[in-house]
N, C-alpha and C positions, 0 to 999 in steps of 0.2 A: 723853648723845648721842655725845660723843667715844669712849666706851667702845664703844658700839654700832658706830660706824664702824670702829674698830680691830679689834673682833670680826669684823665682816663681811669686812674686808680679809683677815684671817688665814684665815677659812672659804674665801675665793676662791682664796688662795695654796695652801693645803692641797689643795683640790679639784683645782686646776690640775696640782699636783705629782703627785697620784695618777693623773689621766689620763695624764700624760707617762710616769709609771712603767709603766703598763699597756701603752702602745705600745711602750715600750723593751723590756719583757719578753714582748712578743707574747702578751699576754692581754687584748688591748683588746676581744675578743669578749664579755668580762664586762659591758662597757657596755650591749650588747644585751640581755644576760641580766637585768640589773637593770631596764632599761626595759620589757621585755616580760613578764617573769616575777615576779621578786622584789618589785618595787615594786607588783604587783597582789595580793600576799598569797599567792602560791603558792611552793612550795620545788622544783617540778619542772614539766615540761610539763603542760598541762591541755587539756580537750576542745576549747575553742574559741580556743586560742591562735593558730590559723592565721590568724586575722583581723589579727594584728599582724606578720605576716611577708610577704615577697613569695611570691606564688603563680603557677603556670602553671594555665591552664584545660585541662581534659581534656573535650572535648565528647562529647555523646551524640547519637544519631541513630536514628530510629524507635523510640521507646520502646515496650516491650512490658510492660505491668503483670503481676505474678504473678496467676494466678487464685486465686480464694478456694475453700478447701475447703468441700464440702457441710456440714461441722460447724464452719464458721468461727466462732470465739470462742464456741462453745457450752459451753465448760468454763471455769471461773474459775481463776485462779491458785491454787496451794495456799497454805496459810498459811505454810509454810516459805519458799516463793518469794516471797510477799509481804514477809516479813520481811527476807530478804537483799537483795531489791530496795531496800527502804527504808534498810537500813544501809549499803549499798555505793553508793548514789546511782545506781541503774540509770536509764538514759534510754530504753532500747529493749529490749524482749524479744519475740522472733519464733520461732515454731515452724513449720517448713515441712514438711508430710507429703506424700508423693507428688508433689512438685512444686507444691503448693498450699499457700497461707497458711492454716494451721489455727488459729493464735493469734498475736495481736499486741497489744502494748500499749505505750504511750510515756508518759514521765513528766517531771517538772521542766520543763515548758514547751516541750519537744521534741515533734516529731510525725514522721510517716513519711518526710518530705522533709528533715528537718533535717540539716545537715551537722555532723559532729564528727570529731575527729582519729582516724585508724585506729591510729596509732603503729605498732608492729611488724608489724600484719597486712599492712603494704606489703611486707614482706619476700617473703610468698608470691607477691604480683603480680610482683615482680622475678625470682623464680625461674621463674614462668610465662613471662616474657618471655625468660629464657634458653632454655627449651624451644622457644619460638616462633623465636628466632634460629637455633637449630640446624635446625629444621623448614624455615626460609626460606633456609638455606645460608649465613647470615652467620658462623657459627661451625661447625667441624666436628663436634665432640662434647663430651662433659663432660670429656675428657682433654686438650683443647687448652690449652697454656701461657698464663697470663695475660700473660706478657711478650711474647707475639706481638703483643698489643694495647697494652700499656703498657710498652714497652721501657725507659723511664726508671726504672721501678720496680726493675729488675734492676741498674741501673748503680751500682757501688760496693758491692754487696751479695755475700754468698757464694752458693754454688750452691743453698741451700735455696730462695731466692726464685725461681730458674729452674725449680724442680720444681712450683711452685704452679700448679694448674689451675683452670679455670673451675668445674668441678664441686666442687672444695675450697671455693671461695667459697659456692656454693649450700648446701653441706652443713655449714658451719660448721667447717671442718677446715684452715683456712689456715695455723695455727701463728704467726700474727703477735702482736705485743705490744700489741694492743689491749686496753684495760682498761675493761670494762663495768661503770661506776659511774654511776647516774643523778642521785644527790643530792649529789655532790662538784662544787662549782664549778670545779674544776681538772682534773677527768678529761678525758680525750680524747672521751669520749661527750658531755659537756656543751659542749666546744670544737666538736665537729661540728654540734651543734644550733644554735649561734649564730654560728659563724665564717662569712665571706662568701666563703670560697674552699675548698670541700670537696676539690677535686682536690689542693690543696696539703697539706691535712691528711693525706689518704690516702698520698700519696707519702713522707710523713714516717714511715711505719710500717717496722718491720723484721720479717723472718721468723725467729723465734727458736727454733721447734720444726720438726721434719720435717713438711712439709705432707702432708695425705692420709692421716694415721695414726691421728688421734683427734678427737673432737668437743669443741669449746669455743665456747660461744655468744659471738659477736662482731658487733656491728652493723656494724663497719667491713668485714667480709667482704661484706655485701650493698651497701655503699656502693661498694666497689672493683669489684663486679660490674656496677654501674651504669656505672662509667667504661668497662668492657670493653664493654658493650652499646652505648653511644654511639658508640664508636670503631668496633666491629664493623659496625653498621648504617648509621652516618653520619647518624643521626637523634637528636633529643632524646628523652629516655626518655619524656617525657609525650606526645609525639606517637606514639611506638611503642606505648604503652599505649592511646592513643585507637584507632588503627587495628587493633591486634591483639585487643583485648578490649573496651574500654569501649563502643565502638559496635556491634561484632558481637554482644555480649551484651545488646543492646537495653536498655541502663541507662535508667532513668527520668529521672535527673537528670545534668546535667553535674556534674563535680567539680573539686576544686582539689588540686594537689599542691605542697607547699612547695618552693621553690628557696633556694639559699643567699644569692643576691643578684641584682638585676637585671643586673649586669655579667657575673658568671660563669654564671649561669642553669643550675646543676646542681641536679637534684631531691635532697632529703633522702630517698634511695632506702630506707634502713632504716626509715622512718617516714612519717607525715605526708600520707597521702591523706585528704582530708576528704570524707566521703560519709555515707550513711545505711545503716540495717541491711539493707533489702531489695536494694539495689544491691550491698553488700558480699556478700551470700548467693550472688549469681550465680557468683562465682569457685568457692565451694564446690560449687554444682550442676555446674559444668563439670568440675570434678575427679571428682565423683561419677559423672558419665556418661563419664569417661575422655576428655575433650577434645571431645565432640560437642555441638553446640548447634544446634536446629532442623534437624538433618540435615546440618549442615556440620561437618567436623572442623577445629576451631579450633586444636587442640593434639595432638601425637602422643600416642596412648594409651600406648605403651611408656614415654615420659618420665614420664607421670603415674604408671603402675604402679610406676616406680622411685622416684619422688618420694615416695610415701606408704607406703615401707617403710624401715625403719632402714639407713642406710649402714653403721654400726658396731654389732655385736652387743652390745657393752658399753655402747651409748648408744641403748637402744630407744626413747627419747622424740623422736627428730628423725630426718627423712629428708632431702629436699632441698627447703628452704623451708617445710616443713609439720612441726607437732608431731603426735606419735602417742601414743594413750593406749589401753590395754586396760582394761576396766572391766565388771564384771557380765557376763562372757562376750561382750562386744562390743568391736569394734575401731573406734575413732574417729581421724579426722585432723582437724586444726584449724588455723585461722589464730589468732594471738594478739597482743594488744597490751598495752602497759605498765600501763594502768589498768583492765584487765579487759574488753578488747574482744575478742570471740570470735566465730568462725564455726566451728561444730562440725558435723562430718559423720559419719553412720553410714550407709554405702552400703547394707548389707544390709537395714536397716529403711527405707531411703529417707527418712531424717530429717535435717534441717538445723536447728540451733539457733543463733540469733543473740543475743548479749547485748552492749550497749554501756553504758558508765556512767563515773562519776566516780571510782571505786576498785574494787579487788578484795578489800578486807577484809583480815583477818589473814593474815600470811604475806607476806614480800616477796621471794619467790624469783624470780630472773631466769631461771635455766636448768632449773627443776623446776616441777611442777605445784602451784599453790596451792589450797587446799581449796574455794574457791568454784565452781571448775570442776565438781568432783563434785556439788555441790548444784544447779548450773544444769542438769546432765544429768539427775540423778535426779528432779528435780522435773518436768522436761518429760515424762519417761516415765510418772510418776505421773498426770499430767494426761491423757496420751494413753491410758492404761489405763482411764480413767473411763467 
């Protein structure tokens, strides 16, 4: 008994020293990481982790369900699609043809209204809100300096920081020292996911390369863009999303957007909108139709045209907040998320493909296309051709 008491005492002491060390080294965010992710058996963020974080509600209004195509669910999934859906843990696969739901299927206990984490698909929403802020007159244009809105970011830094523009943030060309690593507990990406003060994290970045000269995928660019948008509009970003898109797009469900904490109330802008496949698809349709929804111009068509073309010729895979892929003579643009969350659009064919799931399968590419994307596209077209 005495041995057990001494052991317990030393466990408490060691645990206490560990916590003190985390606070002294400014890595106390790891306590939240352990509580919300690692102790639940995961090594990275997962589909329903939003339930364990603070969230802001993005309300809907006047829901307008998608119409069903005359051939709705008349074709079964191909064997290849069935296999990859099983292997990768797909929870939703939807094909929208001519603005009508042509095929939809849900798995693993999820249904058409189930929420799941968007991960980096949220970046496309934030870029759209940049376009909206320019359209609304809050921001002059894509060339306006970031330091017009976040002057403290320039303080004590060289002139490269002063050259950084809002367009550079949207096109992933900031030149900052952001380190895009998802599985290291000590990377700034992990810190941003669990830290309770995202603005402080962003202000600690440095511009180490000439901004606006080349593409490098960095979630921090979108997070800093969120700071710009909140300061430019004077509105919380989740409120701006609500009024600019979620309500006007007649979303069927209210959604949630993770925030860093109740105290700071800054959205995790580079990720973490929790919604469903058919509501996510609405942003794809808006871009397909160059900003028009039910006869109303919600977003400037020229901004969209610029967004779905590469900014840099040497990086043809990215525009302004959207991924770009040429395949089989077709040109796709898409929203993408960490675990294989996709809204894939082919405007010429008037096709939108949505896939949500637990994993994207082999290939852990962050800034390139993983093989599953090709399969999800090819099998959708095989089904449409039947």
